[in-house]
N, C-alpha and C positions, 0 to 999 in steps of 0.2 A: 134282508134279515133272515138268518137261518131259523128254522122251526125247532121246537124243543124235542130232544130225544128223551129227556127225563124232566118231569115237572113235579115238584114237591110243594105241598101247601099245608101249613098247620100241623106238621108231623109231630106226634107225641108218643112217648113210650115211658112207662114206669114199671119198676119191679117193687111192688109193695109201696113203701113210703119214699123210695128213692126214684126221683125223676131223672131219667137218662136223656130223653129228648123233650125239650120244653117248647114245642110249637115252632119248628124250623121251616123255612121256606127257601127254595132255590130252584133255578132252572139250568139245565145243561143243554147247550146248543148242539145240534147234529154236526158230526164231523169235527168235534173239538175235544180238547183234553180239559177235564174239570178235576181239580185236586181238592180233596177235603183234608185239612190239617187240624191237628189238635193234640193235646197231651193225652197220656194214657188215662182212660176213664172218662174221656170227654163225650163219648157216644159214637165214635167213628164206625166201629164194628157193628154196633146195633143198627146204624143207618144203612150200612151195606147189606146186612142181613134182611132188613125190611125191603129194600129196593130189589133184592134178588129173590124174593118170595120165601125166604127161609124163616121168616118171623112175621107175625102180625103186629100192626101198629095199634095203639089204643085209640088214636084219633088222627084226623087229617086225611089227605088224599095224596096218592102217589101214582103217577102215570109214567110208564116206561114204553117208549115207542108207541104211544097213544093208548096203551092198554092199562086198565086199572089193576094194580098188583093184588088187590083183595078179591076181585071178582073174575079176573081173567088170567089166573096163574099160569095156565098152560101156554097161553099166547105170549106172555112175558118170557117164560123160560125158553120158548122157541126162538127168540131173537137176541138172547144174551149169552155171554160167556163169562166165566168167573175163574180168576186165578188168585189163589191165596198166597200168603207169605211163605208157606211151606209147600214145596213142589209135590203135587198129588200124582206122582207117577208110580207105577208098579215096578219095583226094582227087580223082580224076577223076570220081567219081560224085557225084550229089546226095545229100542226106540221105535223101530218100525211096528212092532207088535202093539206097543202102547197106542200108537196112532191108529192102527187098524182096529183095535178094540173100540176106540171112540167113534170111528167111522161106522162100525157095525151097530153100536148102541144108538147112534143118531140116524141110522138107516140112510147113510149118504150114498148116492148113486156114484158109480165109478170110484169106489173107495180106494182102490190101489193107485189110481191116478192122483187122487187128492193127497194121499199119504206121500207119494213120491214128490209131489210139488212142495209140500210142507218141509220135507227133509232137505230139499234143495234150498228153499227159502231161508231156513234157519241154520244152514251150513252143518247139517248133521248126517250127510250122506256117508261119510267114511266110518262113522260110528253107529250107523243105523241098525246093524245086526248084533251089536254088543249089548249085554244086559245093562239096564239103566243103573244098576248098582256100581258099575264101573265108570259112570259119568262124573265129571267134575260138577261143582255147585252151579257154575254158569251154564253148563250143558243141560243140567236138569231143569233149570229155569227156562231155558229156551225150549226144551221138549214140552214142559208144562204149558207154556204159552202156545206152542204149536198145537197141542191137544185141544186147547181152548178154542182155537180157530177152526177146528173141524166143524163143518156146517155153516161157515161164514156168518157168525153172529154180527148183528149190526151194532151192538153195544157191548163193550167189554169192561168188566169190573176188575181192576188190578189192586188187590189189597196188599200193600207193601211188597211189591214184586221183586225188589232188588235187595231185600234185607240179607245181610251176610255175604254179599257178593264182593269180589275185589273190584277196584275202580275200572279196570278194563272191561270186565264182564258187565258191570253196571252201565257203562257207556254203550256197549253193544246192545243191551236191552233198550236203551233210550233211542237208538237208531231204529230199532224194530218198531217201537211205539210210534215214532214219527212217520214211518212208512205206512203203518196201519191208518193213521189219521189222514195221510195224503190220499189214501184210497177211499176215504169217506167214513171210516169207522169212528164211532164215538167212544172215548175212553173216560171212565170214572176211576180216578187214582187216589188211593190213600198211601201216604209215605211218611217215613220218619226222617227222610233226608230232605231238608228244605231246599238244598241246591237242586235236587231232582224236580221238585215242584216248580222252581224258578226256571229250569231249563225246558220243561215240557208243557206246563199248564197254560192254557189260554185264560182261564179264570180260576181263582182260588177262593175257597171259603174256609174261615177259621172257626172251629167249633170248640167251645170251652164251657164246661159244666152244663152241657145239654142245650146251649144256645149258640147261634151263629153271631159272633161278635164282629165279623167283618166279611165282606165279599168284594171282589174286584179282580182286575188283572194284576199280575205281579208288580208292575210299575205303579199302578194306582195305590196299592197297599204300601209300597215303599215310601211314596210321597206323603203318606199320612203320619209318618214317624219323624220326629225332629232329628237333626244331625246331618242332614244333607248340606252340601256347600259347593260353591264354585271356587276353584283355586287358580289364581293368576300368578304367573312367574315372569319376572322382568330381567333385562340385561343390566340395567343400572338403577341406582337408588332414586335418581331424579324422576324417572318414569314412574317408579312405584309411588313416590310421594305425590306426584300429580294425580295418579289414579285414585289414591286414598282420599285426596282432597275432593276430587270430582264426585266420587261415589258418596262421600259425606254420610256414611252410615256408622253409628256408634258401635255397631256389632261387627265391623270389619276387623279382622285379626291380622296383625303384621308378623312376618317372619323375616327379620332383617338379615339373618345369616343366609337364608335361601333366596332372599329378594322376592318374596311372595306375599300375596294377600289372600286371605280366606274370607269369603262372603257367604253368609247363610243363604240357602236356597233350597227349594223343593225339587230342583232338577228339571223343572218343566221348561219347555221351549220359550214361553213368554218371559220367564225369569232370566233365562240365558240371553235372550234377545235384548232385554233391558240393559244388562251389563255391557253387552257389545256395543249398543247404541251410544252409551255414555263414553266409552273408550274411543269409538270412531269419531264422534262429534267433537271430541277434545283433541284429536290427533295424537292420542296416546297409544304406544305400541307395546303389546304384551308378547313376550317370547313364547309362552305356552299357556294354554287354558285347559283345565280338566274339571269334569263334573263328578262329584262323589255323592252317591245316594245310599241310604241305609239298605242293608240286605234283608232277606226274609228272616234271618235269625233275630235281627233288631225288631222287625215287625212282630214276630212271634212273642218275644219277651214283652214288648209294649202292650200287646193285646191280651195276653194270658197271665202276665206277671211271673212267668217262669222261663228260665233259660232253656233253650232247645235241648241240649245234651241231657239235662236233668229231667225235663218234662216228657221227652219222647223216647227215653231209653227203654229198651225192651227187657 
């Protein structure tokens, strides 16, 4: 079992009478991607600000890489990197100069070598000496993340890192995140794109009105929401009739035109095995079997009572 890179217990924060965080608890395993989801005003940014030492909590404990954020601020800052939803690059400087500035600020040894390596890793060599103002949105994001990596932080906070990017640039960023995790880096991700959390996160926590309403892997969260089903398609109606009779469930739905049966299911392996055992034991042949589970949009709507596009719009 991996140890915790981030451990949060009883975290509370209020502004006057408005409670923003109402005693939340979660752990982030080392070398994993943890995604915090929630509608606007849920407390995501406040959580990130506390975890990155930019804000003090009212109560609770937070440990980042084993350091208490309240009493060991310098130690925490030495092991983290932070990238916000707006690229924090100096547009008057070139990509190389931006990276060199970060290397100087962090007093990195062999700064030129580090800069050259990051330019290569992020495919910015050809544009390295052009001003950042001439970069596309995707290139600025990559430069911003490259700047965050100066000093080899063990834990990186990505606050909506792909907001406003085109699909190709977004997927490029996903690949970079996967590479970082493969190298042992821990990623704390907030995002307005539920597909992004589904693609990248090992665990997800859903924050709503200052409370964590759910935590788990993407698959665990999807199984909590009704609507999943197994769909069986047949070559002839006799086989379909036999399967319907053998399954003997009042909730089985027939589609006579498509010669298909739809069986409610949470998509788990035991549920799938049970259906297959019935078919095999009765000598019934299905032409095709597909499993459909709710996506994270369904999860988000069920847990927060708000549609994703509405609740997470910027």
